[in-house]
N, C-alpha and C positions, 0 to 999 in steps of 0.2 A: 604870537601869541602870548598873554600873560600867564602866568601860571601860580598857582597858588602860595608853591612854597620854596624857595630856593636857600640852599646849603651851598656857601662858596668859600672857598680860599682853603680847603679841608684838604687832607689826604687819601684818599678811597683805599679802602683794601678791601682786597677778593682772592680767591684762593691761587689766581695767578699772580698775584704782585701787589705792591701799592705805587700807588699815583698822584699826584695832584690834580684836583677835578671840583668842578662843580658839579652838585646835583639838584635838578629841577622836580617837583611833584607838582602833581597835576591832580586831582581826587585824591584816591587811595595807592595810587600809581607813581613809578619813578618813570618818568617820561626823558628824561632828557640829561647823559651826564657829559658834560664838556670840558673844555681845558679850561685853566685858572683863567685865560685872558678873556675868554668868549662870556660876557656877562648877558645875560638873556632875562626881559622883563619879569617881576616875579610881585606878587601881592606882598608876600612878606618875607623877610630876608634875613638869615644868623649864618653871622663872620664866623668861621670855622678855622680861623687861620691858627695852627700850631696843632690842631687837633685831627683824631681820625674817625671816619666812617667806615662802621663796622655792619653788618648785616644785625639786623636785630637777633638777639639771642634767644633759641630757643631752650626750654628747660624740660627732658622729655620724663621725669620720675621726680614727682610730687605728691601729696597726700595732706587735701585741703578741707578741714572738716572730717578728717576720717574719725570714724566713732571705733575704739578701741577697748568694748567691755563697759568698765564704770566711766572711762575718760573720752573725751574727743579732742586732736589734737588744736592746739592754741589759736592759730592760723586759720581763717575761713578764705573763701575765695576775693573777699573784699581785702583785708589785707595781707590777704597773698598777693593779689596782684599788684598791689601797691608795691610794695618786698620785691617783685621781682622787676617792677618798672626802674626802681630805684638804681636796679643793678643791671640794667639794660637789657633784662626780659620781655620779649614780645610777643610769647607763643610759650603754652604749659600746656602740658600732656597729664593728667592727673589717671586717675583708675575705679572703673566700677567696683564694686561689689562685690564680690565671688559668687559667684554663680555656679548649679548642678542641675538644670534643669534648661529647656531652649527657651520655658515661659517664664521666665525669669531676666530673659535678654532685656525686653522693651522697657520693664520695670525700674530694672539697674541703670539702665540708660536716664529713664524719665526721672528719678531720682538726684543722679548727679547732675544732669541738665537742671533742675532748681537749687541743687547748693552753686551751681556755677551762675547764675543768674545774675548775681553784682559784682563779677569778674571785669576788672579795668582793660585787660589782654585778652587777646580769643584763645580760647583752649579746643582742646582734643580729650579723647578717653582713649586708653587698652582698657580691652574685655579681660575680665581677672575670671581663672575657675577654681570652683571648690575640689575636693577631691570625690571620688566614685562619684562623677556625673552619669545622668542619664542620658547623655547624646554620645554621637560618634567624633571623632576628631574631625570630619569632614564635615558633618551637620555644625557643628560650633565654629569650624574656620568659613562657611559660606554664607551662617547667619551674623557674623561680624561683620564679615567684607560688603554684607549687604544693608550691615547700620552703618556701613561707613564709619567704622574702626576698626581697620585691618592689622591689628596688634592684639595679641595675646599672652597672657602671661601666667606665668605655672610658677609652683612652689614644688620644691624638691623635699621641703622638710613640713613643718609644724603638723603633721599626724595629729597628735594632741587636739588641734582646734580643727581636726578634717578641712584642710587645706591642701595637702599632700597629694599631687597630681602621680600616677604610677609611670614606670618607666614607659611601658607599653605605649598609653596615652602619647607620653610626651614624644617616643620616636614616630608615633604614627601623624603627631603634628608637624615634627619635621620635616618627615619628608613628603607633606602635601604643602610645606610653606611656600617653596619656591614655583610647585607647580601651580598653585590656586590666587597666589600675589599677596602673603601675608608674613608678619615676622611673629615670631616666637621668643618669648622674653621670658626668662627666666630667674626668681631666685634660685641662686645656687648652694645649699649646704646638704652635708649628705645626714639624713634625718637618720639612720641607723646609728651612725658614730655619736653623733649627741645625745642619742636615747642611752646608748651604754655609757657615756659621760654622766649622764645624772643621775645615773645608780651609785655614784660614788658619794654625791653630796645627799644627806636628809632635809636640809633645808638651804640652800643657795642663797647667796646672797649678790649683791652689784660687783662685791669681789671677785667671785669667780667667773663672772661672763667669759675669761680668756677663755678658759679651761673647758667652761660646759660647750662651746662653741671653739673649738681649733681651727689653726690654717687651714689643716688638713682634712677636715668635713669641708671645706670651702672648694681648694686644690681637687679634691679626687674627683666632685663633683664638675665641676668644669671641666675637668681633664674627659671625664666621659662623655657629655653633653654635647665639645666640641670635636669629638672625635663621629660621633653620630651624626651629627651636620657636616661633618667633612664628608663622611658615606654615603649618605644621603643628598649634599646639596643643597643643605637647608639655606634657611633665614632666622639664625638665632645670635639674641642678643641677652648677653649678660649682664644685668643688674647690679650694681655697687660692688665692684670689684674692693676686697678690702686688703689684701695682699701682692706687695710685689713677688711673691715667693709663689701665688697662682699664675701669672704672666710667666713669670720665668720656667715653672715647668712647662706652660703651653711652646711658647719658646724651644724650650730642646727636644718637641718632639721631631722638629725639621720638617713641619707638612703645611700644604698651605694651607691652613687654618682660617686666616684672614679674609678669605674669601666668602666662608659660609661661617663666622664666628664674628660679632664685632663686641666689644667689651667696652663698659662705661664704669668709670670710678667716680668718686665726691669728693667735694673739698674738705669732710672729716677726715676720709683718708690719707688726704694726700698732706695735712696739716698737722691732725692730733696723732698720740700713740697712746700705748696703753698705761701710761705711768700714773694719770688721777686716780684710777679704778683703785690704786693702794691709801687714796688719800680718802678722809672722811665725807669728802662732797665728790666722790667718786660716782655717786648714785646717777647725777647727771649726765652721764658720760655713758649711759648705755642705750644702744642703738644697734640693730642687728641688718648683717654681722657687726662682730665687736668689736674697736680697735686695735690695733694690734701692735708691734713692739717698732721702735725706732727704724730697726735693721730694716723691717719689713716695709715700712715708713718711705723708709729711702729708696726701697726696689721699686717702688708703685712710682715713686716723681723719675727715677731713669727709667722707667718704662713708658712713661706719659712722653719723655724728651724723645724714647727712640721711635714713636710714631704708633706704640701699640696698643695703646689706649684709643679709640673711634669717638668717643662722646664723653660728656659730660654733665649727668643731672646732679639732681642735692637729696633724692629721698627726702625734702624738708616736711618733717613731720616732728616740731615741736610738741612738747608737753611742760605744764607750766612745773615749777620748783617743788610747791606741795605736794603735786602729786604723783611725782618720783621718792620725795623724800618719804611720804606716808607707805611707801611699800619700801626702801631701801633694806630692809632686813630677810624680804621673802621673794627674790629675785622673778618667780615666775609671776608673780602679779602687778611689776613693775610696768609701766607703758613706755613700751620701746619707740624709741626715736629720737633725732636733733634737729634744727635749724639752721641750713645754710644758704637759704634761697637772699640773693643778692652780694654773695663776693664772691661769685665763680670766675668771674671774668678777673677780678683784681689778685687770686690765688694762681689762674692759670700764665696770666701776663707775668707775676712772678716768675714762677717754675720756668716759664720757656724765656724766660729774660727779654720782655718786650718783642718776642717774634709775633707779631700781630696777624700776618699770615695762616699763621697753624693756630693761632689764639681762636680768631673767625670759623677757622674749618672744626676744629673739638667744638665748640658754643654754638655755631649756626650751620654753615652748610651741611656737614656730618652727619647732626639730628635730622635735618630739612632732608636729606636722603634717605636715610636709615627707614624716615617713620612716611614717606610719602607726602611732604610736604614743598620739595623742590621741583618746580625754578619758581612759583610765587612767593617762598620765605626761603630763606640761607643765604639769599647773594641780593647783590646792588647792580640793579640792570636794566634798562627800559623795559616795561611790562610788569617788572618785582614788584610785590607790595612793598607801601613806603614804610617799611619797616626799621628803624635806624639806630645804633648806638652809637653815640658819637663821645669820647672818650680822648682822657689825656693818659699815655702812654706811660709816663716818667714821674708821676707825683707822688711821692712818700704818706700811704696813712696807716692810720693805727684805727684796728677793727674795733667797734664798739657795735653795744647793744642799740639794733636800728629801731629810729622813733615808729616804722609806719609796722614791725611785729606784735602780735598778740601776748608773744614769750614773754618771761620775764626774764629770762637771762640766754646770755651767749656765749658759747663754749670756746670761740675765738676772741673774748674780750683781749684787749693787749697784742698781738699777733699784727706784726708790721710787714704788709704788704705795697706793692710796685701797679700803680694804675687805678683810675676811677673813671667813672662815669660821670657825663658831666650835661648830658642832653638827651633824650629818647627819643623819638618822633613811632608812633604808633599808628598806621593806616594812613598818614601823611596828617596828623595831626600833633602837636605837638604837647606832649605826654608828663616827662618830666625834666626841671631847669631849676638849677642853681639850690637841688635839695628838695624841691617843691614838686607835690603829683600834680598835674594840671589836668588830666582826666576824669569826669566825674564817674561813680562806679555804672556798673550795667552797660560800659562802653564796648566790653567786648564780646565777640561773638563764636558761636561752636565752629569748628572747624569741618566740614565733610572731608574724608580721605580716602582716595582712592583704591586700587590693586595696587600694591608694592613687587617692584621689581627690582633686587637691586644689579643685575647684570645690565639694566638699560644705563647706569648711571655710571660711574667712577667712585663710588661706596668706599672709602678709606676706613 
């Protein structure tokens, strides 16, 4: 037979290793992976000599078009999905607005589906809880699973805006997570510590954010949640771990916490420290949790190398310079968030010194397993969806603001990284090549996810 697309003479990367191969695509799926010598007929062929083929990346943590008070994050699903493709990301998972009543779930999903209609890549959503909900843990768990969104996010802080979930609700959700088949995600900062710290500042500015939200507020909450998950054999995913001290504390427990807790971190915590907060432009470096010391950043990189981080999200949520500047002297009114969508591959490839087997696991295979997308996504194999990132592992680059973002700045400007995404295939179609987006808007689809049971896969 004649295949639709041939990717020839490249090196295929799987979690088990790297090997030279040709990949043949029919429709939206990979059909054959052959030896380099075995050439099969295809309507279109791309020579991948000297390049590596990885399963399309999955960003499990973005906030596109997020309304935050008077402001809305700069990138919507159209620009955000273009930015994603430029970085090899073929699947995004965003969040529903927080809900406190079951009747709000359908409307929250409908609103995000409308917002996502122009996405160029496939997408799914996490359910998000507000504080003091009228439903029980089991009711929201079963409703989320029925809605094909078996991942639920809670906040352990933000009581002032009504988003904090109490410990009892979190305990109940963790107790149910493995039994019913869903993942509990947690933004983990200790609300009482933060509120106590706030008393020391009459009018805090951006320069005070590291003191307002200290590392111990994250460390203590992550440790508590991880111990509950260990005791209840839950499925806990900690978003945006900001400090290597947090990971170090978990490891010192000497317990089998990794089976029941997965840690995510983001490029901003791996590449940036809190020194810019001392400068006049520091208001741009406002995101939560805040940037940490360089020592903590180095510890976080070390934890990544040791395999203690399971997944990389971006928490992509940039706001315009003006929107942050006009609130620079009143931190509580600054829209928190920054943009790092598109640089995850080069970031992780640099830190892991080109170890593409591990890069692929962190950016694709692990998030696919954690969030119920595997094996259709997260792997290159016959029968899997033809989402493929074709990368140059060794080229050196300097980060600059992407032409695809609607943000007007990048915190990573001038940072030198190793590796680049050269070509991207999305569901069998050429989506990105030579720096150009080739897919039209609205090419993406909503992904319905089924119950998630980590023990059925080797989720790392």
